[in-house]
C-alpha positions in Angstrom: 53.7 -74.8 66.8 50.1 -75.7 67.3 47.7 -74.0 65.0 45.0 -72.0 66.9 41.5 -73.3 66.2 39.2 -70.6 64.9 35.6 -70.9 66.1 32.5 -70.1 64.1 31.8 -67.3 66.6 35.2 -65.9 65.9 34.7 -66.0 62.2 31.4 -64.2 62.5 33.0 -61.4 64.6 35.8 -61.1 62.0 33.2 -60.9 59.2 31.2 -58.3 61.0 34.3 -56.2 61.7 35.3 -56.4 58.0 31.8 -55.2 57.0 31.9 -52.3 59.5 35.2 -51.1 57.9 33.6 -50.9 54.5 31.1 -48.1 54.4 29.9 -49.0 50.9 29.5 -52.7 51.7 26.1 -54.0 50.8 24.0 -55.6 53.5 23.2 -59.3 53.4 19.6 -60.3 53.4 19.7 -61.0 57.1 21.6 -57.8 57.9 18.9 -55.8 56.1 16.1 -57.7 57.8 17.7 -57.0 61.2 17.9 -53.2 60.3 14.2 -53.2 59.2 13.0 -55.0 62.3 15.0 -52.7 64.6 13.6 -49.6 62.9 10.0 -50.9 63.0 10.2 -52.1 66.6 7.6 -54.8 66.1 7.4 -58.3 64.6 6.9 -58.5 60.9 6.4 -61.1 58.3 9.0 -61.7 55.6 6.9 -60.2 52.7 6.6 -56.9 54.6 10.3 -56.9 55.5 11.3 -57.5 51.8 9.0 -54.7 50.7 10.7 -52.3 53.2 14.2 -53.5 52.3 13.4 -52.8 48.6 11.9 -49.4 49.3 14.9 -48.3 51.4 17.3 -50.0 48.9 18.9 -52.0 51.7 18.7 -55.3 49.8 17.3 -56.5 46.5 17.3 -59.8 44.6 16.1 -61.3 41.3 14.9 -64.4 43.1 11.3 -65.3 42.2 10.3 -65.7 45.9 12.4 -63.3 48.0 10.1 -63.6 51.1 10.7 -67.3 51.1 14.4 -66.8 50.7 14.4 -64.5 53.7 12.2 -66.8 55.8 14.5 -69.7 55.1 17.6 -67.7 56.0 16.0 -66.5 59.3 15.0 -70.0 60.2 18.6 -71.3 59.5 20.0 -68.6 61.7 17.6 -69.4 64.5 19.1 -72.9 64.6 22.2 -71.2 66.1 20.3 -70.8 69.4 21.7 -68.0 71.6 23.7 -66.6 68.7 20.6 -65.8 66.6 19.5 -62.3 66.0 16.0 -63.4 65.3 13.1 -65.0 67.2 9.7 -66.3 66.0 6.8 -64.5 67.6 3.9 -66.0 65.7 3.0 -67.8 62.6 5.2 -66.2 59.9 6.2 -63.3 62.3 9.8 -62.6 63.3 11.3 -60.1 65.6 14.8 -59.2 66.9 16.1 -60.9 70.0 16.5 -58.1 72.6 19.8 -57.7 74.4 
């Protein structure tokens, strides 16, 4: 029997479904950023997103530069093209892709 090839998109859907089943699952840095941007409804810089994520206890880290960590993660996700949840709206400003 031929083994079915699993795509990256399929893996992402499976991971999202697994997180949805676990109510106590912690959000990833990008997941928390997406929640913050959705709630704010306007573009934000990474420093402001990290402050809101910490205040709402969505995500925390001991990294010395959490805003840089978030910025890097968003930029990596944006390389996915149409699969990215984020878009750049200005220098250092990110928003959610609508739709």
